[in-house]
N, C-alpha and C positions, 0 to 999 in steps of 0.2 A: 504494500500500500504506500505509494509515493507520498512523501511528506510526513509519514508517521515514523515510529521507531523501527529500526531494523529488526527483522525476525531472526530466529536461530537459523532457519533455512537460508536466508539471505547472507548471513555471516558465513555459512558453509560454502556458499557460492563465491564469496570474496576470497576465502582461504584457498579454494580450488583455483581461482583465477590467478592469485599470487603465485601458487605453485607452478602454474603454467607459464609464468613470466609475463602475464598481461599487464598493460598499463592501467592506472586507476580509471582513466576515462573509458577504456574499453569494458572494464568490469562494471562501471556505473551504467553504461548503455545497456548491458545485459540485464541489469536489475531495474532499469527505468528510474534510476536515481541520479541526483546531481553528482558530479565528480567530487565536489567538496565534501559530500556526505561520506563517500567511500574513503577519501583521503583522511578525513578526521577520524573515522572509525579505526583505520589501520594504525595511524600515528599514535593514538592514545591507548593502543592495546598491543604494544610491543614492536611496531614497525613492520615493514614488509618481510623481513626474514624471520621474525619471531611471532607473527600473528597466528593465533589459534582460535578457531570459531567458538569452541566450548568455553574456553577461558574468557574470551571477550564478552560472551553472552552473560556469564556469571558476574563479571566485573560491572557490566552495565546495570544488571539487576541490583547489585550492592549499592551502586551510586544512586540509583533511583530510590532505594529504600532509605539511604541516609538523608536524601533531600526531603523525604516525606516525614521523617521523624522530627519532632519538635520537643527538645528537652524541657522538663517542667521548670518554670521560672525563667526560661530564656527570653531575652528581650525581643520584642517584635522587630521585624526587618524595617529598616528606615525606608519610607516611601521615596520613590525616585522623583527628583525635583522636576523632571520633564515628563513624567507620566509614562515612562518606558516600561515594557514588559521585562522583568528581571530575568526570566528564563530565556527570552530571545537575546538579551544582552549577553548572558552567559554562553549561549550557543555560538554567538558571533565571536566572542573572545576566544573560544576554543578553535574556531575556524581560522581566525587571524593568527593564533599561535601556530597552527599547523602550516600556514603559509610561510612563516618565518623558518620553521623547521625544514620545510622543503627547500628553502633557499640556502640551507647549509648551517644554520645556527643550532647549537645544542638546545635541548628542551627548556632548561631553566632560563637561559637568556631569552628564548623566544617567549616564554610566559611573562617575563618581566617587561619586555617591549610591548606585548599586546596589552598587558595590564595598564601600563602608563598611557598608551594611546587611547584606551577606552575610558580613562578617568577624565572627567570634565576639567579638572585642574591641570592636567597634563604633567603632573609631577607627584612624587611620593617620597617619604623618608625611607631609610632602610628598615626601620621598625614597622612601618606600615606595609611594606612589601613582604616582610617576614610573616606578619599576621594574615595578610590577604592571600598569599600563595602557599602558606604552611611549609616553608622551606627554612633552612638554617641561615643564621646571619652570615656565616662563612660563604655559603652558596651565593647569597646576594652580593656580598663584597667582591667575590671573584668574578661573577657575571658582569657586574657594573664596570669593573676595571677593564674587562675585555670590550664591552660595548662602548665605553668612553674612548678607548684606543682606536676604535673604528668610527668615531664621530657619530655614533648612533644615539647616545645620550650625553647630557652635560650636567654638571653639578652646579648648584647654587645654594648660597647660605640662607638659612631661615632664622630670623630673630638673632642673627650673629652667633648662632650656636649650632643648630642642627643643619645637616646638609639634606637637600632635596635632590632627587634625580629626575631630570626634566627631559621631555621630548617636545620638539616643535618642528614646523615645516623647514626651517632653515637648516636643521640638522641633516635632512636628506640632501640638501645642497652640499654641505660639507662632506658628507659621506661619499657622494658621487665624485667629488674632487679628490678625496683620499683614494678612491678606487682607481681614478685616472692616473694618479701618481704611481700607484703600484703597477699599473699597466706599462707606464713609461719605463719602469725598472726592467720589466720582462723584455721590452723592445731592446733596451740597451744591452742586456746580457745576451739575448739571441744574436745580436749583431757582433758581439764579441766572439760568439761561437762560430759565426760565419768565417771570421778571420782564422780561427783555430782549425776548423774542419776543412776549410778550402772552399772558395767561391764556386768552383766548378764541380764539386763533389755532390753526391745525392744528399748527404747530411747537411752540407753547407746550403744547398738550394732549399732544403726543407726549412732550415732555420731562418733563412732570408724571407721565405713566404710567411712564416710566423711573425717575424718582425714587421713586415709590411702590413699584414692584416691587422695586428694589434695597434700599430701606429695610426692607421686610418680610422679604425673603430674608436680609439681613444680620443682623437681630435674631434670626431663627430659627437662623441659623448660630452666632451667639454663644451663644445659650441651649443649643443642643445640644452645642457644644464644652465649655462649662462643666459640663454635666451628665455627659457621658461622661468628662471628665477626672477628676471626683470618683469615678466608678465604677472606672476603670482604674488610677488612682493612689491610690485610697483616701484622698482628701483631702476637706476640707470644701468644698462649693460656694461660689464667690465670689458676693458680693451684687452 
């Protein structure tokens, strides 16, 4: 039933598709489900190499049971200031997390990024992230250090004491430029390899092709990044 929860039979089809080496989109078409549903299901239940239908089904039932339970004396959930459906927000956050995982980020870093982006303030302290994600302070600290090194988050002081970890649109601009700089390094090293291996050798020609491709793509990326930053941020394009 498209749109509802996955059945045990559907999970078995997902497991069979993964065993056959099918892409998520192909498995999803066979189920009549969105690709994001299959991707999210697999990534939060062990990933493509460890996914097991029975275990995934039991884990989903346990999660549903925990959500239904309401401990005695527990405070009522804070109403959303914009009237949003909390379950829909939670599902979206999981989907967003999955998209970061698929881009190559580890799970905890992906969860932190998604959590920061769906918060209306756009920032949280380490303690807030620990409570929100139920992870250790050490995991948050390590993840933030990596994300900051990739220009995906930034730190700002709160009340001259606590640090908040913040995301905003300009960070994507900085991250793109950081990626372009990394590509430039690949180009430079590849061209060093051309000299070492020989211009007229198969290896040298292969490395030259890599260098030329990365060089052109990187310049296109920088040009597009600068152009769209000026449009979205209403700034003057940099020369």
